[in-house]
C-alpha positions in Angstrom: -6.1 -59.8 13.5 -8.5 -61.8 11.0 -11.0 -58.7 11.2 -7.8 -56.2 9.8 -7.0 -58.6 7.1 -10.6 -57.8 5.3 -10.2 -54.3 5.1 -8.6 -52.7 1.4 -7.2 -49.8 0.8 -8.0 -48.8 -2.5 -6.5 -46.0 -4.0 -8.0 -44.6 -7.2 -6.0 -41.0 -8.5 -7.5 -38.9 -11.0 -5.0 -37.3 -13.3 -4.6 -33.6 -12.3 -7.5 -30.7 -12.7 -10.7 -31.0 -11.8 -10.9 -35.1 -11.8 -11.1 -36.8 -8.7 -9.5 -38.3 -6.4 -10.8 -41.9 -4.6 -9.9 -44.2 -2.7 -11.7 -46.3 0.1 -10.7 -47.1 3.9 -11.8 -50.0 6.1 -13.2 -48.1 9.6 -12.2 -48.4 12.5 -8.2 -48.6 11.4 -5.6 -46.8 13.8 -4.7 -43.6 14.0 -2.1 -42.3 11.3 -3.1 -45.3 9.5 -1.6 -44.5 5.7 -4.6 -44.2 3.1 -2.4 -43.0 0.2 0.7 -41.2 -1.4 -1.0 -38.5 -2.8 2.4 -36.6 -4.3 2.7 -39.8 -6.4 -0.6 -40.0 -7.3 -0.8 -37.1 -9.0 2.4 -37.1 -10.2 4.3 -33.9 -8.4 7.6 -34.6 -7.0 8.2 -33.9 -3.1 10.2 -31.1 -3.3 7.5 -29.1 -5.5 4.8 -30.9 -3.4 6.3 -29.3 0.3 7.0 -25.6 -1.9 3.7 -25.6 -3.0 2.3 -25.5 0.5 0.1 -28.7 -0.2 -2.6 -28.7 2.5 -5.7 -31.2 2.8 -8.8 -29.6 3.3 -12.1 -31.9 4.9 -15.3 -30.5 3.8 -18.0 -30.2 7.0 -17.1 -29.5 10.5 -14.7 -32.0 11.3 -11.3 -32.4 9.4 -10.4 -36.6 9.2 -7.2 -36.5 7.3 -3.5 -35.2 7.4 -1.7 -34.6 4.9 2.4 -34.5 5.6 3.6 -32.6 3.5 7.3 -34.0 3.4 6.4 -37.4 2.1 3.2 -36.7 0.2 1.3 -39.1 2.6 -2.7 -39.2 3.5 -2.9 -40.2 7.1 -6.1 -40.5 9.3 -6.4 -37.9 12.0 -7.9 -40.5 14.6 -10.2 -43.8 13.9 -13.0 -43.8 12.1 -16.4 -45.3 13.2 -18.5 -45.5 9.6 -21.9 -45.8 11.7 -21.4 -42.4 13.9 -20.0 -40.4 10.9 -22.9 -41.9 8.1 -25.4 -43.5 10.7 -27.8 -43.1 7.7 -26.4 -44.2 4.8 -25.7 -47.1 2.7 -22.5 -45.8 1.9 -20.0 -43.5 3.7 -17.9 -41.2 1.8 -15.7 -38.5 3.3 -14.8 -35.5 1.2 -11.7 -33.6 1.2 -9.9 -31.0 -0.8 -6.0 -31.1 -1.9 -4.3 -27.3 -2.1 -1.7 -25.9 -3.7 0.0 -22.4 -3.4 2.4 -20.8 -5.9 0.0 -20.9 -8.5 -3.2 -21.6 -6.7 -4.6 -25.5 -7.9 -7.5 -27.1 -6.3 -7.6 -30.7 -6.3 -10.6 -33.4 -4.9 -10.6 -36.1 -3.7 -12.8 -38.7 -1.7 -13.2 -41.5 0.3 -15.1 -44.3 0.9 -15.1 -45.8 4.9 -15.8 -49.5 4.3 -17.9 -51.0 6.8 -16.6 -53.4 9.1 -18.6 -56.0 11.3 -18.2 -54.3 15.4 -21.6 -54.0 16.0 -24.1 -57.0 16.7 -27.7 -56.9 16.2 -30.0 -55.2 18.6 -33.4 -55.6 19.5 -34.9 -52.8 20.8 -36.4 -54.6 23.9 -34.9 -57.2 25.7 -38.4 -59.2 26.3 -41.4 -58.6 23.9 -44.8 -59.3 25.2 -47.4 -60.8 23.1 -51.2 -61.1 24.0 -52.8 -64.2 21.9 -56.5 -64.8 22.5 -56.6 -68.8 22.8 -59.0 -67.9 19.3 -56.7 -67.4 17.1 -56.9 -68.9 14.3 -53.6 -70.9 12.5 -52.0 -68.8 10.6 -52.2 -65.7 12.4 -49.2 -63.6 12.2 -47.4 -61.1 14.8 -44.9 -58.7 13.9 -42.2 -58.8 16.0 -40.2 -55.6 17.3 -36.9 -55.5 14.5 -33.5 -55.5 15.8 -31.6 -53.2 14.4 -28.0 -53.2 13.1 -25.8 -50.6 12.8 -23.7 -52.6 10.3 -24.6 -52.0 6.6 -24.6 -54.7 3.6 -23.3 -57.9 4.4 -22.5 -57.0 7.3 -25.6 -56.1 8.7 -28.7 -57.8 10.1 -29.3 -61.1 8.0 -31.7 -63.6 9.3 -33.7 -63.9 12.5 -34.4 -67.8 14.1 -36.7 -68.9 17.3 -36.4 -71.4 19.2 -38.0 -74.5 18.4 -41.8 -74.8 19.9 -44.6 -76.6 18.8 -46.9 -73.6 18.3 -45.1 -70.6 16.1 -43.0 -70.7 13.4 -40.8 -67.9 12.3 -41.2 -65.6 9.0 -38.9 -63.2 7.6 -39.4 -60.7 4.9 -37.8 -57.7 3.6 -39.6 -54.5 3.6 -39.4 -51.7 0.5 -36.5 -50.5 2.3 -35.0 -53.2 2.2 -34.8 -54.0 6.0 -35.5 -57.0 7.0 -38.9 -57.8 9.8 -39.7 -60.6 11.3 -43.4 -61.7 12.3 -44.9 -64.5 14.4 -46.7 -67.5 12.8 -48.7 -69.3 14.5 -48.9 -73.5 13.6 -51.4 -74.9 16.0 -53.8 -73.0 17.9 -53.7 -72.5 21.3 -55.4 -73.9 24.2 -54.8 -71.2 27.6 -56.1 -74.3 29.6 -53.4 -76.1 28.5 -50.6 -74.0 28.2 -51.8 -69.9 29.2 -47.9 -69.0 28.4 -45.4 -69.4 26.1 -41.6 -68.1 26.3 -39.3 -68.3 23.2 -35.6 -66.7 22.5 -35.4 -65.1 19.3 -32.6 -64.4 17.5 -30.9 -61.9 15.2 -27.8 -62.8 13.1 -25.8 -60.6 10.5 -23.8 -61.9 7.7 -19.9 -60.8 9.1 -17.6 -63.4 9.4 -18.0 -64.5 12.4 -21.0 -63.2 11.8 -23.2 -61.6 15.5 -25.8 -62.4 17.0 -28.5 -60.9 19.3 -31.3 -62.2 21.4 -34.6 -61.2 22.6 -37.3 -62.9 24.8 -40.8 -63.1 23.3 -43.3 -63.6 25.9 -46.8 -65.0 24.3 -49.9 -64.4 26.8 -52.5 -66.4 25.6 -56.0 -64.1 26.2 -59.3 -65.9 26.8 -62.7 -65.3 24.2 -61.5 -62.4 21.8 -62.6 -63.5 18.6 -62.0 -60.3 16.9 -59.1 -58.5 15.9 -58.6 -54.4 15.1 -58.7 -54.1 11.1 -57.4 -49.9 10.5 -58.8 -48.3 7.1 -55.9 -48.5 5.7 -52.6 -49.8 5.3 -50.3 -47.4 5.0 -51.3 -44.1 5.4 -48.4 -41.5 3.0 -48.4 -37.4 4.6 -46.5 -34.7 3.4 -45.0 -32.6 5.5 -43.0 -29.4 4.9 -39.9 -28.9 7.6 -41.1 -25.6 8.2 -43.6 -26.9 10.3 -44.8 -25.3 13.5 -44.5 -28.0 16.3 -48.3 -29.2 18.2 -49.3 -29.6 14.3 -51.4 -32.3 13.5 -50.1 -34.8 11.2 -52.6 -37.7 10.6 -55.1 -39.8 12.6 -55.1 -43.4 12.2 -58.1 -45.5 12.6 -58.8 -48.9 13.7 -62.3 -51.2 14.0 -62.8 -54.0 16.2 -66.8 -55.2 16.1 -66.7 -56.2 19.5 -67.9 -54.6 22.6 -66.7 -53.3 25.4 -63.1 -53.9 26.8 -62.9 -55.8 23.6 -63.6 -53.7 20.9 -61.8 -50.7 22.5 -58.9 -49.9 20.4 -55.6 -48.8 22.0 -52.9 -46.9 19.5 -49.1 -46.5 19.8 -46.2 -47.0 17.6 -44.0 -50.0 17.4 -40.7 -50.4 14.9 -40.1 -46.4 15.2 -36.8 -45.2 15.2 -35.1 -42.6 17.7 -35.4 -40.1 15.5 -39.1 -40.6 14.3 -40.4 -41.5 18.3 -38.5 -38.1 19.0 -40.4 -35.7 16.2 -43.8 -37.5 16.8 -46.5 -38.3 19.1 -49.5 -40.1 19.2 -52.4 -40.0 21.4 -53.2 -43.6 22.7 -57.0 -42.8 22.5 -57.9 -40.9 19.8 -55.0 -42.1 16.9 -53.8 -38.8 16.3 -50.5 -38.2 15.6 -48.9 -34.5 16.4 -45.3 -32.9 15.4 -43.4 -33.3 18.5 -40.4 -31.7 17.4 -38.5 -29.8 14.1 -38.2 -31.1 10.9 -34.9 -30.4 9.1 -34.8 -32.1 5.6 -31.4 -31.6 5.1 -31.1 -34.0 8.2 -33.7 -36.7 7.6 -35.8 -36.6 4.4 -38.5 -39.1 5.0 -39.6 -40.9 8.1 -41.9 -44.7 8.8 -43.5 -45.4 11.8 -45.3 -48.7 12.3 -48.6 -47.9 14.4 -50.2 -50.7 16.6 -53.9 -50.9 17.3 -55.2 -53.1 20.1 -58.4 -54.1 21.3 -58.9 -54.6 24.8 -58.6 -58.1 24.3 -55.3 -57.7 23.5 -55.7 -58.1 19.9 -53.5 -55.8 17.6 -53.3 -54.5 14.2 -50.7 -52.9 12.3 -50.2 -50.2 9.7 -47.5 -47.8 8.6 -47.1 -44.2 8.2 -44.8 -42.8 6.0 -44.0 -38.7 6.3 -42.4 -37.1 3.4 -40.2 -34.0 4.7 -40.9 -31.3 2.4 -37.7 -28.6 1.8 -37.9 -25.1 2.6 -35.9 -22.2 1.9 -34.4 -22.2 5.1 -30.3 -22.5 5.3 -28.4 -19.7 4.2 -25.7 -20.0 2.0 -22.5 -20.5 3.3 -19.6 -18.4 2.2 -15.5 -20.7 3.5 -13.0 -19.1 2.8 -9.9 -21.1 1.3 -7.0 -19.2 0.7 -6.2 -15.3 0.9 -3.7 -13.0 0.2 -3.6 -10.6 3.1 -1.8 -8.0 1.0 -0.9 -7.9 -3.1 1.6 -5.1 -4.5 0.3 -2.2 -6.6 2.2 -3.7 -10.0 0.0 -7.3 -9.6 -1.2 -7.9 -13.6 -5.0 -8.4 -14.0 -6.4 -11.6 -13.4 -4.0 -12.2 -9.9 -6.0 -14.8 -7.7 -6.7 -13.2 -4.0 -8.7 -15.5 -2.0 -10.2 -18.6 -2.8 -13.7 -19.8 -1.0 -16.3 -22.2 -1.3 -20.4 -21.5 -1.4 -21.9 -23.6 0.4 -25.9 -24.4 0.9 -27.6 -26.8 2.4 -31.0 -26.7 0.9 -31.9 -28.9 -2.6 -33.1 -28.0 -5.5 -33.4 -24.4 -6.4 -33.0 -23.8 -2.8 -29.9 -24.4 -2.5 -28.8 -22.9 -6.1 -26.5 -19.8 -5.6 -24.5 -17.3 -7.3 -21.7 -14.6 -5.8 -21.2 -11.4 -6.2 -19.0 -8.3 -5.3 -20.7 -5.3 -3.8 -19.6 -2.2 -5.0 -17.4 -0.8 -7.8 -14.1 -2.4 -7.2 -11.1 -3.6 -9.5 -12.0 -7.2 -8.6 -14.2 -10.2 -10.4 -15.0 -13.6 -8.9 -14.4 -16.9 -11.2 -16.6 -19.6 -10.7 -14.3 -22.6 -11.2 -15.9 -25.8 -10.1 -17.6 -27.7 -6.9 -19.1 -24.2 -6.1 -15.3 -23.2 -5.7 -14.7 -19.3 -6.5 -11.1 -17.4 -7.7 -11.4 -13.7 -6.5 -8.8 -11.7 -9.0 -7.8 -8.6 -9.8 -9.7 -6.9 -12.4 -7.4 -3.8 -13.4 -4.4 -2.0 -12.3 -3.8 -0.7 -8.4 -2.2 2.0 -7.0 -1.6 2.6 -3.5 -1.6 5.8 -3.6 -5.0 6.5 -4.6 -6.3 3.5 -2.0 -4.4 1.8 0.6 -6.5 -0.9 1.4 -9.6 -2.4 -0.5 -12.5 -4.1 2.2 -14.2 -6.4 -0.5 -17.6 -7.5 0.8 -18.4 -10.7 -1.1 -22.6 -11.8 -1.1 -24.3 -15.0 -2.0 -27.6 -15.6 -2.6 -29.6 -18.6 -2.9 -32.0 -19.0 -5.4 -35.3 -20.0 -3.0 -38.7 -18.5 -2.3 -37.7 -16.4 -0.6 -34.0 -15.8 -1.3 -31.9 -16.0 1.5 -28.2 -14.6 1.6 -25.0 -14.2 3.6 -21.8 -12.0 3.6 -18.5 -12.8 3.9 -15.3 -9.9 3.7 -12.1 -9.7 2.9 -9.6 -7.3 3.5 -6.6 -6.6 0.8 -3.5 -5.0 1.9 -1.5 -3.2 -1.2 1.8 -3.2 -0.7 3.6 -0.6 -2.0 5.9 -0.5 -5.3 8.5 2.3 -5.8 6.3 3.2 -8.5 6.8 7.9 -7.9 10.3 9.6 -7.9 10.8 11.9 -5.3 9.4 15.6 -6.3 10.2 19.0 -5.3 8.2 21.5 -4.0 10.4 24.2 -6.4 12.2 23.7 -9.9 14.4 26.7 -9.0 15.2 27.6 -5.0 16.7 31.3 -5.1 19.0 32.1 -1.6 20.7 34.8 -0.7 23.9 35.4 1.5 26.3 38.2 2.6 29.5 38.0 1.5 32.6 37.6 4.1 30.1 34.9 5.4 31.1 32.8 8.2 31.8 28.9 7.7 29.3 26.5 7.6 26.5 28.9 7.5 22.7 28.0 6.8 21.2 30.3 3.8 17.9 27.6 3.4 17.4 24.3 2.4 15.2 22.4 -0.5 12.1 19.7 0.3 11.1 16.7 -1.5 8.2 14.2 -0.8 7.2 11.3 -2.1 4.1 9.4 -3.2 5.4 6.3 -1.9 5.7 4.4 1.6 8.0 3.6 3.8 11.8 3.2 2.5 10.8 3.6 -0.8 9.5 7.5 0.3 12.5 7.8 2.0 14.1 11.0 0.6 17.9 11.8 0.8 19.9 15.1 -1.0 23.2 15.4 -2.3 25.1 17.5 -5.0 25.0 16.8 -8.3 28.7 16.7 -9.6 29.8 18.8 -12.4 32.8 17.7 -14.5 35.6 20.0 -14.8 34.3 22.3 -12.0 36.2 23.1 -9.0 34.6 21.5 -5.1 31.5 23.1 -4.7 31.3 26.4 -2.1 28.1 25.0 -0.8 27.1 21.3 1.0 23.4 19.5 1.2 22.0 17.9 4.4 21.2 14.1 3.1 18.6 13.7 5.4 16.7 17.1 5.9 17.7 18.9 2.4 19.7 22.0 4.4 21.6 23.9 2.4 25.0 25.4 3.6 27.8 27.9 2.8 31.5 26.0 3.1 33.6 28.7 3.0 33.6 32.8 2.9 32.2 34.1 -0.1 33.7 37.1 -1.6 30.7 39.8 -3.5 33.9 41.4 -5.6 34.9 37.5 -7.3 31.3 36.0 -7.7 27.8 37.5 -7.6 26.5 34.7 -8.2 26.4 30.9 -8.6 24.2 27.7 -8.8 24.4 24.0 -8.2 21.9 21.0 -8.6 20.6 19.3 -6.0 19.4 15.1 -6.6 17.0 13.9 -4.5 16.5 10.1 -4.1 14.8 7.6 -2.8 15.1 4.5 -0.9 13.9 2.0 -3.3 15.0 -0.3 -5.3 15.8 0.7 -8.0 15.8 4.1 -6.6 14.4 6.8 -8.5 15.6 10.5 -8.2 14.9 14.2 -9.1 16.8 17.3 -9.5 16.5 21.3 -9.0 18.8 24.0 -9.3 19.7 26.0 -6.1 20.9 29.6 -7.5 22.8 31.3 -4.8 23.0 35.3 -4.7 25.9 37.1 -3.0 25.0 40.3 -1.5 27.1 43.1 -1.0 28.8 44.4 2.2 31.4 47.5 2.3 34.6 45.5 2.5 36.8 47.8 0.3 37.8 50.7 1.2 38.2 53.6 -1.6 41.6 53.3 -3.9 42.7 56.3 -4.8 44.5 56.6 -8.6 45.8 59.3 -9.0 47.8 61.0 -7.4 50.0 57.9 -6.3 49.8 57.8 -1.9 53.4 58.6 -1.0 54.8 59.4 -4.5 56.8 62.4 -5.2 54.9 62.9 -8.4 52.8 64.7 -5.5 55.1 67.7 -4.7 55.4 68.4 -8.4 51.9 70.2 -8.5 52.6 74.2 -9.8 50.0 77.0 -9.8 50.3 80.4 -11.1 50.2 83.2 -8.5 48.0 85.0 -11.0 45.2 82.1 -10.9 42.1 82.9 -10.5 39.0 81.3 -8.9 38.0 77.9 -10.2 41.1 76.8 -11.9 42.0 73.5 -12.3 44.7 72.5 -10.1 44.8 68.7 -10.4 42.1 65.7 -10.4 41.8 62.9 -7.6 40.7 59.7 -9.3 39.8 56.9 -6.8 38.1 53.7 -7.1 35.8 51.5 -4.6 35.7 47.5 -5.6 32.7 47.2 -4.0 29.1 47.8 -6.0 25.6 49.7 -5.7 25.6 52.8 -3.0 29.3 50.8 -1.7 30.8 52.1 -4.1 29.4 56.1 -4.5 32.5 58.1 -4.0 33.1 61.5 -2.6 35.5 64.2 -2.2 36.8 66.6 0.3 39.2 69.0 1.5 40.2 67.4 4.7 43.0 69.6 5.5 45.0 72.7 3.7 47.4 75.2 4.4 44.9 77.7 3.3 42.2 76.7 4.3 39.8 79.0 1.7 42.6 79.3 -1.1 41.2 75.7 -2.5 38.0 73.6 -3.1 38.2 70.0 -4.4 35.0 68.5 -6.2 32.1 66.5 -4.1 31.8 64.2 -7.1 34.4 64.7 -9.2 37.4 65.1 -7.2 38.8 68.3 -9.4 41.1 70.5 -7.1 39.8 74.0 -8.1 40.9 77.2 -7.1 38.6 78.6 -4.9 39.3 82.7 -5.1 42.1 84.2 -7.1 45.4 83.7 -5.5 47.0 86.4 -4.2 50.7 87.5 -3.3 50.1 86.4 0.2 49.6 83.1 -0.2 52.2 80.9 1.0 54.6 79.6 -2.0 53.9 75.9 -0.8 50.5 74.2 -0.7 49.9 71.5 1.3 46.3 70.0 0.7 44.9 66.7 2.3 41.8 65.6 0.3 39.3 62.6 1.7 37.8 60.0 -0.4 34.7 58.1 1.9 31.9 55.5 0.2 28.6 55.9 0.9 28.6 52.5 2.5 27.4 51.8 6.1 29.7 52.3 7.7 31.6 54.4 5.1 35.1 53.6 4.2 37.7 56.3 3.2 41.3 56.8 2.1 42.6 60.1 1.8 45.9 61.1 -0.3 48.4 64.4 0.3 48.7 66.9 -2.7 52.1 69.5 -2.8 51.1 72.5 -4.7 53.5 75.1 -5.3 52.6 78.8 -6.4 54.9 80.2 -9.1 55.9 82.8 -11.1 56.4 82.9 -15.0 53.1 80.9 -16.7 52.5 82.8 -20.3 49.8 84.9 -20.1 48.1 83.1 -23.5 48.6 79.8 -20.7 46.4 81.6 -18.3 44.2 83.3 -20.6 43.6 79.2 -21.9 42.6 79.0 -18.6 40.9 81.7 -18.1 38.4 81.2 -21.5 37.9 77.7 -20.3 35.6 77.5 -17.6 35.5 74.5 -15.5 31.8 73.4 -16.8 33.5 73.1 -20.2 36.2 71.0 -18.4 33.6 68.5 -16.7 31.1 68.7 -19.1 33.1 66.2 -21.5 33.4 63.6 -18.4 30.1 63.5 -17.6 29.1 62.3 -20.8 31.7 60.0 -21.0 30.2 58.3 -17.9 26.7 58.7 -18.9 27.8 56.7 -22.0 29.7 54.4 -20.1 27.4 53.7 -17.7 24.4 53.2 -20.3 26.7 50.2 -21.9 27.1 48.5 -18.7 23.4 48.1 -17.9 22.7 47.1 -21.6 25.4 44.8 -21.5 23.8 43.5 -17.7 20.2 43.6 -19.5 21.3 41.3 -22.8 23.9 38.8 -19.8 20.4 38.4 -17.8 18.1 37.4 -21.4 21.2 35.3 -22.0 20.8 33.4 -19.0 17.0 33.1 -18.8 17.1 31.4 -22.2 19.6 29.4 -21.1 17.8 28.2 -18.0 14.8 27.4 -20.1 16.5 25.5 -22.1 18.6 23.4 -20.2 17.7 22.2 -17.2 20.9 22.0 -15.2 20.9 25.7 -14.9 22.6 28.5 -15.4 26.3 29.0 -15.5 28.0 31.0 -12.2 28.2 34.5 -12.8 30.7 36.2 -11.7 31.4 40.2 -11.3 33.6 42.7 -13.5 37.6 42.0 -12.4 38.8 44.8 -10.4 42.8 46.3 -11.2 45.5 45.0 -8.7 45.8 48.7 -6.8 48.6 50.4 -7.3 48.8 50.3 -2.9 48.3 46.8 -3.2 51.4 46.2 -5.2 53.3 49.2 -3.9 55.6 49.6 -6.6 54.6 53.4 -7.0 53.0 53.0 -10.2 49.5 52.9 -11.9 48.7 49.6 -13.9 48.6 49.1 -17.7 45.3 50.2 -18.1 45.6 53.5 -16.2 48.4 55.7 -18.2 48.3 59.5 -17.7 50.2 61.8 -19.6 51.7 65.6 -18.5 52.7 67.8 -20.8 54.4 71.1 -20.7 54.9 74.1 -22.5 58.3 75.1 -24.0 59.9 77.3 -22.0 57.2 78.3 -19.6 56.8 76.3 -15.6 53.3 76.1 -15.8 51.3 72.9 -16.7 48.0 71.5 -17.2 46.5 67.8 -16.4 43.3 66.8 -18.0 41.8 63.2 -17.6 39.9 61.2 -20.5 38.0 57.9 -20.9 39.7 54.7 -21.5 39.7 53.8 -25.3 38.6 56.7 -26.5 41.0 59.2 -28.8 41.9 61.9 -26.4 41.0 65.4 -26.7 43.7 68.3 -26.8 43.1 70.4 -23.8 42.4 74.4 -24.4 42.6 75.7 -27.7 44.8 75.4 -30.5 48.4 76.4 -29.8 49.5 79.7 -32.1 52.1 80.3 -34.1 55.6 80.2 -31.8 53.4 78.5 -29.0 55.6 75.2 -28.1 52.9 74.3 -25.7 51.7 70.5 -26.3 48.3 69.2 -26.0 47.4 67.2 -22.4 45.4 63.8 -22.6 44.9 61.7 -19.9 43.0 58.4 -19.2 40.2 59.0 -16.9 39.4 56.0 -14.8 35.9 56.0 -13.2 33.8 54.2 -11.4 31.4 52.3 -13.5 29.5 51.1 -11.0 25.6 51.6 -10.4 26.6 55.2 -8.9 27.3 56.4 -12.1 29.8 59.4 -11.1 
């Protein structure tokens, strides 16, 4: 308790940043002893102290301190022994660093370990023997082995004392290095016959409280009649050696001369008052006085060595000299890179000058040999910023892009300024973490898909694909249809995972030929990024509609009124079958043929016109009632057909003028205007289609959302569907009969065109009227 009361803990706190925290601590304190409250000294609150993950790092390979993040207390991890930590230094200082994260901050600290008087002076040998000739004159001095005390300062060796005797006194002096040395001083001449041997107790005392002592027994043997002592040529030998000097190298040769003859004049040499380390590094030839290097010098461990050489002649007389060896520094230590803090990964959107790592470079050499500089190998977006005390910060220098470089392997090279230069390297791996900075990209801007009408439910017709250059959830793409205001429920759906497009319900080409929807691809980032593409679905026609006969109406009584004169010549126009097909293209190309007739050779039907004409002149033998079945068939695969029945009556009484007109107007003349009108209508439809396509392309370029869904031409409801027995409003046929005759004539004309008179203008008194009709023809691709 008395010793502990002497230990004072002094706290010298720096303000912030580059100033140094300085404390002092007595050695031999118990483990977990309190040193200082760092948080208080730095002015950091305890919550911030813990949040910033403060930690302490000791310099060197041993860590002596522990930091409590909750209280901010700095404590020692184990009992400190100053003599073990700093055996060769009067002042023992331990250095440490306080590191903060978020943001990174560094504070320096020093703890001076104060000495405690826990070591007693110790002599190298418990018994020292001196052989002194009896002829030695009073006043002669005899150096004794000095005691060593591991303590320093006032606790170190302070004085020597010798037990009382009539012949010797003790002389205590201080050497150049500040150490105490002791010598025996002969006060009264010795007499071997009176007292051949003396034993004296030598006591070494330190300055502690209470003081500690050490003793050694000095045995003095009185020799007879050797009155000349050896004499060294120099009192001090100065030698300078490079630390890389090889073993077995000659250091110096000491020499002492003795004018005596024989054994009294032969001098032998030996080390005395030499430290244990010096005794291991140097060897001496006892006969020649040559000192050899026996180990490897290290400037960083010990910069100089002091040795005392004793020369003793055969009569026991001795002399002493000192050998001072100065060790010269050589650049034999490579720079050491010690990483303090490293960020394993940084986001790709990290701002320039973001700190990635903190490290220190240390070179154990001195002077220019210990001066270092650091560089980064290669052209990388990183730079080194020196701070203080050989600390460096690795910072980002430019913008990072994970999609270009996922990881950087940074090689830091530290080079000293010695000759030759020595270097070391440290590799740091920095991962670049992903940021959602890339939207999905579709492989196409417009995806065109086709499907046959009358398709099955949930039919897969194709897929869209978008990729994202990001990683992880930022690259996970999901698909969805883009809703459009005012639009009905879309005809398609998209698989959110793989982008497959499905038709939800059967389509009808006659209602919709094509439509388009917008598909959005969205990634899983936060915030999510998205892109859009257009899916155009084209419906392919199938032959799913049978021809519809517009005239004559099926199952109508009007078909029974067709009259044919008995004198009708060959090619006489009897009637015309008009039919349409709601399909398009080849599926709507119609052809007509006579399926059944009462007189098979009497009538014929135009293959493409549907006109029913006499194949030969009507004769008297022909039956008065004729029944014809006309088959209308399209060109699809498989073909579809419809039929209509014509009832004809062969009658007498048609006027001669009517027959003459019929004979003068050949069939080709009747069909010529119809063909011309069909060509005009087909050209108009084609031109309209071309203009529509051009408009759609322009709209598609100008608007990203694509084209409006195309709709096919609307077909009129057929008579067969309504079962009303009459044609729609747009298909009206006028039948005109001449007064006073039973002959009739049927003419078909194009809608929206003016009616033309059938035949020649009527003559005087002829009551025959003109016959006009609207011809509904298939205006599709077949061009009938």
